[in-house]
C-alpha positions as CSV (number, residue, x, y, z in Angstrom):
1,M,86.2,-71.3,-121.1
2,T,85.1,-70.9,-117.5
3,A,84.2,-67.3,-116.7
4,V,85.3,-66.1,-113.3
5,A,84.0,-63.2,-111.2
6,F,86.5,-61.6,-108.9
7,V,85.4,-59.8,-105.7
8,S,88.1,-57.7,-104.4
9,T,89.6,-54.2,-104.3
10,Y,90.9,-53.3,-107.7
11,P,93.2,-50.7,-109.4
12,P,93.6,-47.8,-109.7
13,R,93.0,-48.1,-105.9
14,R,96.4,-48.3,-104.3
15,C,96.2,-51.6,-102.5
16,G,98.3,-54.8,-102.6
17,I,95.2,-57.0,-102.9
18,A,94.0,-54.8,-105.8
19,T,97.2,-55.3,-107.7
20,F,97.3,-59.0,-107.0
21,T,93.7,-59.3,-108.3
22,R,94.4,-57.4,-111.4
23,D,97.4,-59.6,-112.3
24,L,95.5,-62.8,-111.4
25,A,92.4,-61.7,-113.3
26,G,94.5,-60.8,-116.4
27,A,95.9,-64.4,-116.4
28,V,92.6,-66.2,-116.4
29,G,91.0,-64.7,-119.5
30,D,87.2,-64.5,-119.4
31,R,86.5,-62.6,-116.3
32,E,84.6,-59.8,-114.6
33,V,85.4,-57.9,-111.5
34,V,83.2,-56.6,-108.6
35,A,85.3,-54.0,-106.9
36,I,85.1,-53.2,-103.2
37,H,84.8,-49.5,-103.1
38,R,85.5,-47.2,-100.1
39,P,83.1,-44.2,-99.4
40,G,84.6,-41.0,-100.7
41,D,87.0,-42.6,-103.2
42,R,86.8,-41.1,-106.6
43,I,88.1,-43.8,-108.9
44,L,87.5,-44.5,-112.5
45,Y,87.7,-48.3,-112.9
46,P,88.7,-50.1,-116.1
47,L,86.1,-51.9,-118.3
48,E,86.5,-55.3,-116.6
49,V,85.0,-53.9,-113.5
50,T,81.3,-54.6,-114.0
51,G,80.1,-53.9,-110.5
52,L,80.9,-52.0,-107.3
53,V,80.2,-52.8,-103.7
54,Q,80.2,-49.9,-101.3
55,A,82.3,-51.5,-98.6
56,D,80.2,-50.3,-95.6
57,D,76.7,-50.9,-97.2
58,R,75.6,-54.4,-96.2
59,S,72.8,-54.5,-98.8
60,D,75.3,-53.9,-101.6
61,Y,76.8,-57.3,-100.9
62,L,73.4,-58.9,-101.4
63,R,72.8,-57.0,-104.6
64,A,76.3,-57.9,-105.9
65,A,75.6,-61.6,-105.2
66,D,72.4,-61.5,-107.3
67,Q,74.2,-59.7,-110.1
68,V,77.1,-62.2,-110.2
69,S,74.7,-65.1,-110.0
70,A,72.8,-63.9,-113.0
71,S,75.8,-63.0,-115.1
72,G,76.6,-66.5,-116.3
73,V,80.0,-66.9,-114.5
74,S,80.9,-70.4,-113.3
75,V,82.9,-69.5,-110.2
76,V,83.4,-66.5,-107.9
77,S,86.9,-65.8,-106.6
78,I,86.8,-63.9,-103.3
79,Q,90.1,-62.2,-102.4
80,H,89.9,-62.2,-98.7
81,E,91.6,-59.7,-96.4
82,Y,90.0,-58.6,-93.2
83,G,90.5,-54.9,-93.8
84,I,88.8,-54.5,-97.1
85,F,85.2,-55.7,-96.4
86,G,82.6,-53.9,-94.3
87,G,81.3,-54.9,-90.9
88,Q,83.2,-56.1,-87.9
89,D,86.3,-57.8,-89.2
90,G,84.9,-57.8,-92.7
91,E,81.9,-59.9,-91.9
92,F,79.7,-58.4,-94.7
93,I,81.5,-60.6,-97.2
94,I,79.7,-63.6,-95.6
95,D,76.4,-62.2,-96.8
96,L,77.6,-62.2,-100.4
97,V,79.0,-65.8,-100.2
98,D,75.9,-67.1,-98.5
99,R,73.6,-65.6,-101.2
100,V,75.6,-66.2,-104.4
101,R,74.4,-69.2,-106.5
102,V,77.7,-70.4,-108.0
103,P,80.7,-72.0,-106.3
104,V,83.0,-69.7,-104.4
105,V,86.8,-70.1,-104.2
106,A,88.3,-68.0,-101.4
107,T,91.9,-66.8,-101.7
108,L,93.0,-66.1,-98.1
109,H,95.7,-63.4,-98.0
110,T,96.0,-63.4,-94.2
111,V,95.5,-66.4,-91.9
112,L,95.9,-65.3,-88.3
113,R,97.5,-67.5,-85.6
114,R,95.6,-65.7,-82.8
115,P,92.4,-64.4,-84.2
116,T,89.7,-62.6,-82.2
117,A,86.4,-64.4,-81.8
118,T,84.9,-62.4,-84.6
119,Q,87.9,-63.0,-86.9
120,R,87.7,-66.7,-86.2
121,A,84.0,-66.8,-86.9
122,V,84.4,-64.9,-90.2
123,M,87.2,-67.2,-91.4
124,T,85.4,-70.4,-90.3
125,R,82.2,-69.5,-92.1
126,L,84.0,-68.5,-95.2
127,L,85.8,-71.8,-95.2
128,D,82.6,-73.7,-94.6
129,M,80.7,-72.0,-97.4
130,S,83.5,-72.1,-100.0
131,A,84.0,-74.9,-102.5
132,A,87.8,-74.4,-102.0
133,A,90.3,-72.1,-100.3
134,V,93.6,-71.0,-101.7
135,V,96.6,-70.0,-99.5
136,M,100.1,-69.1,-100.5
137,S,102.2,-71.2,-98.1
138,E,102.1,-74.7,-96.5
139,A,102.3,-73.0,-93.1
140,A,99.0,-71.2,-93.8
141,A,97.4,-74.5,-94.9
142,K,98.6,-76.2,-91.8
143,L,97.3,-73.4,-89.6
144,L,93.9,-73.6,-91.3
145,R,93.7,-77.4,-90.7
146,D,95.0,-77.4,-87.1
147,E,93.4,-74.2,-85.7
148,Y,90.3,-73.6,-87.9
149,G,89.3,-77.1,-88.6
150,A,89.5,-76.7,-92.4
151,E,89.1,-79.8,-94.5
152,A,92.4,-80.6,-96.1
153,S,90.7,-81.8,-99.3
154,R,89.4,-78.3,-99.9
155,L,92.7,-76.4,-99.4
156,R,95.1,-75.6,-102.2
157,V,98.5,-74.1,-101.8
158,I,99.5,-71.8,-104.7
159,P,102.7,-69.7,-104.1
160,H,102.2,-66.0,-104.5
161,G,104.4,-65.5,-107.5
162,V,105.2,-62.3,-109.4
163,P,104.1,-60.9,-112.8
164,D,106.0,-62.4,-115.7
165,L,108.3,-59.6,-116.8
166,P,111.2,-59.6,-119.2
167,L,114.5,-60.3,-117.4
168,A,116.6,-57.1,-117.2
169,D,119.9,-56.1,-115.5
170,S,118.8,-54.5,-112.2
171,R,121.8,-52.1,-112.4
172,L,120.1,-50.4,-115.4
173,H,116.9,-49.7,-113.5
174,K,118.0,-49.0,-109.9
175,P,118.7,-45.4,-110.7
176,D,115.1,-44.9,-111.7
177,F,114.1,-45.7,-108.1
178,G,117.0,-44.0,-106.3
179,L,118.6,-47.3,-105.5
180,E,121.8,-47.1,-107.4
181,G,124.6,-49.0,-105.6
182,R,122.2,-50.5,-103.0
183,S,121.2,-54.1,-102.4
184,V,117.5,-54.9,-102.8
185,I,115.5,-57.9,-101.5
186,L,112.0,-58.8,-102.8
187,S,109.2,-60.3,-100.7
188,F,105.4,-60.5,-101.0
189,G,103.1,-59.0,-98.5
190,L,103.2,-55.9,-96.3
191,L,106.1,-55.1,-94.1
192,G,105.3,-55.5,-90.4
193,P,106.6,-56.5,-87.0
194,G,107.2,-60.2,-86.5
195,K,107.7,-61.2,-90.1
196,G,111.4,-61.7,-89.7
197,Y,112.7,-59.2,-92.3
198,E,115.0,-57.7,-89.6
199,H,116.7,-61.1,-89.2
200,V,117.4,-61.3,-93.0
201,I,118.8,-57.8,-93.0
202,E,121.0,-58.5,-90.0
203,A,122.3,-61.7,-91.4
204,W,123.0,-60.1,-94.8
């Protein structure tokens, strides 16, 4: 079985990328996790977290790359979001990807239509150095091809998905969340302006 090293935020840190990574890592079997850690956080990580990277310490990314390369994993999965890595627009992650000696697959959680120059540079270098990149929608893949010059052959679209939980009647659980008698919609990603949720609610 191919062992995978995940580089990402990780629970118990409260972060959507952390939760996503935990669920993904749990599905692949043989894995280890290198957690991106914020200064001042006091977090006790689970056993699968074999390394920490202090987010704002550039040398930590190089040390983590050497650790992962020597660990015997076959691939490194980078969960990329601009706000979780150190440096301007998360540029420190490039140091790790450039140094690591096994193939890298980058899961891109945000693909910006109008990036700053630094954001574009970080994304372009990450794409160039990765064996493959995963996005969660065809729209993101098209944007990477058209605006970032990504090679179509190295892009994979894998929809976000949700954890596989037993089907239950929502009416039984809504009271637990103070939602009794209310309608609920589910989406992935953070709520924010311009995502169209307001149109769905208005139409509903």
